[in-house]
N, C-alpha and C positions, 0 to 999 in steps of 0.2 A: 361418579366423581365428584368430589367436591371441588369447588374453583380452584382453591389453591393449589391443589394436587393436579387438576386440568391444566393451570398456568406453568405448573412446575415443568410437566410432560412436555406444553407446548415449547418450553424455553430449550429441553433437552433437545428436541427435534430441531429445531430452528438453528441449533448451535451444531448439531450432528450433520445436517443436510446444507448448512448453510443458504438458503432458502426455502421457504414454505407456502403453500397456498392455502388459501380457506378452506376451498372445497375439499382438498384431500385432510385437513385438519379435521373438518366436519366429520368424516367418514370416520377416520382412524379412532376418533375420541368419543364418537356415537354423540356428538353435540350439534345443535341448531348451527348454520352458518353466522348467526346474529350473534350467539354466545360466542363464538370464536373470534368475531370481530372486535366483541367487546374486551375479550381476553387480551387482545393484541393490543387493544388500545391502552389497556392498563400496564401491560408490559412495557408499551413505549413511553408512559408517562413515568415508569420508573427507569428510563434509560437502558433498558435491555435488548429491546429489539427497534428497528425502523419499520414503519408500515410501507408497502407497495400497494399499487393496484392489484387488489385480489390476493395478498400475500404479505410476509415480513422476511426481513434478513437480519442477522445479530448485528449488535454493537459490540465490538471489542473493546475491551476493559482491562484494567489491571488484573481481573478475575478470570478473565476469558481472551484467549487470541486464538483463532483459527489456525488449523495446521498447513503448512506448505502444500501436503498434499490435495488438502480441501482446497485450497487456490487454484491448482491447475486443473479443476474441472469447472470453473466458473466463469462463465462470459469470457471465455478464451479467444473467440473472434474480435471482440470490444478490444481485449487486450492487446492483442497482435496489430492493431490498426494503432493504437497508442504508442507502442513501442516503435512501429515503423516511422510515425510522425516525430517523436523524440530523436531518432537517430538521423533525421534531416536538419536537426539543429546543431549537428556535429561541429559544422563550418571547418575550422582549420585546427581545430582541438587536437594535441598530441597525447595528452595524459586523461584518462577518462576515469572517474571512480563510479561504479557501478553497485548499490545497494543491494541489500539482500531483498529476496521475495520474488515472485513469480513473474509480474511484469517487467522486474529489471533483468531476469533471466532472458526473457524475449528480444529485450534492449540489446543483451549481449549476442544473441543469435543472429539480431541483423544488422551488427556492426559491419562495416565494409572487410573486406579480406585481403583487399588488393592495395592497401597503404600500412604503414609503420604505426602501430597505436602501444600505449603502454596502457593498460587497464588495473586498476587498484580497486579490489572488491574484499568484503568480508564473508562471501558466498562460496562455500566449497564448491558446489554444483555448477555457479557460473566460472569458477576459476577452472575446473575439471574441463568445461566446454570449449574454453578458448584455450587451454594448453598448447594443443597441438597445431594451432594456426601459426604456418611459419612466420607470419609477419607481426605477431602478436606476442607482447612481452608480457606477461601476468604476475602480479604482486598480491600474494594474498596474506592480508592482515592475521596477525597472531593473536591468540586468545583462547577462553573457553568456546567450545562449539555448543549452542545452542541445538538440541535434538529436534525441536518442532520446527525450525528453519533451514538447519546445516548451515549456520554462519556464527562467524567468530564474534565475541562480544567482550565488555571489560575495558580495562585501563591499559593493557597490553595494545590492542586493537587501536584505540583512542591515541597511546604514545605514539605507533608508526603513523598515523595520520599526522599528526604535530608536527612533523620531521618534512612533510611533503608540501611543495605547491602546485595544484591540478588544475587543468585548463577547465575541466568541466564534471561536474557532479551530475549524475541522475540519482533522485531520492525517492524512495515511497513513503508511504507513512499510512497508521491506522486510521488517521483522521486529518482532517483539514477543515479550518473554519475562519472566518474572518475575524472573531475575538480573541480566538486562542492558538492561531497558529497551526503548525503541523504538531500532531502529536503520536505518541506511541505508548502501549501498556507498561514496556519493559524497560527500567532505569539504564540496565547496562546499553541496551540497544539505541535509548535515546543518545548517551555519550557518544556512542560512535559515530552516528548520524550528526550530532553536534558538530564533532571534530571534523568532518567530513564536508560539511558546510562551511566551516573556516577557513578549510585548507584550499576550498575550492574558488577559482575567479567566476567561474559563470554555474548558474546553479538552476536546475530543471526538477520540478516535480511531475510526476508520472503516477496514474492513478484513475481509477473508476469513477463516475459520479457520486456513486453510494458512499465516497468518502465524505464527501463534502457535507457541511454543517454539524459532521461527529468530531467529537472530542475524546480524547483518551487519558491516560494518567499523567504521561510525561511531555512537555513541551520541547520541541528543540529546535524550531526556527520561525521566525516571523513571515507572513507573505511577502513583504517587502523584501526581504531577502533574495527572491525567486527571481529570474530572469524569465523564467516561461512557466506554465502551468499547462500540461497536456494530458486532455481526458476525452471521454466520448460525448457524443452529440446528447446525450441524455441529460446533461446539463444545461439546464435553460439559458438563453441567451441573456435574460435580465440578470441572472445569479452570475453568469460568466461577467458580466459586466461590472457587476459589483466587487467581483476579484480583481478585475484589471484596474479599478481605481486605484488600488492599494500599489500598483507597481506593475506587476506581471503582465506578459503577454499571454492570453487565456487562447489555447489552440483546444477546438473541439472537434474531433473526426468520427 
């Protein structure tokens, strides 16, 4: 197998599986581990993957975004801890925006059921999960439904958000960096996220440490717009401090 073919296959595997190990790739592609590491380094230089100790995971871009189904299988315990820590920031909020994505879904599951809350969301799955809670009022944003995430997008959803004043927004992103802020591959998704940020008095980013330092196609918010960042403890203390200098509290769980 030529190097170009091998790297193309590696990229297919990392995107399909969400994360790959050097040892497993070496066996599957009948190549030396050193060759696989070199291939991953080249793919990282092209902005297609990010290397980890012993493997790599895909970088989401305008041309690639992982499916919701794939997200429900990765680092679920970390995501549940993040969701729990995010809900602890609820305070006296009565109206809450919950973004599309799996970690926001876990936030919805962790919301208290013994107090009245109005939840605004673009996620059909989140809306369905909360709709039967007696003390919840659920508002679903209208618009085109994305099959990849089962969430509504485009100007219809943005127009609805423009008419709200929301106490607290829990938002996710495909990438978060100090240089480019919060980013996502799809302009229609970025439009909804930016409107939610604009409508909310308080804004909290939730996401794994793997999101940090990554940049996607569409920028929808700055780090300084956030009250807090909630992530897992794998984000280093020094890097967390660099983000906190820009304004938000950084919570690692």
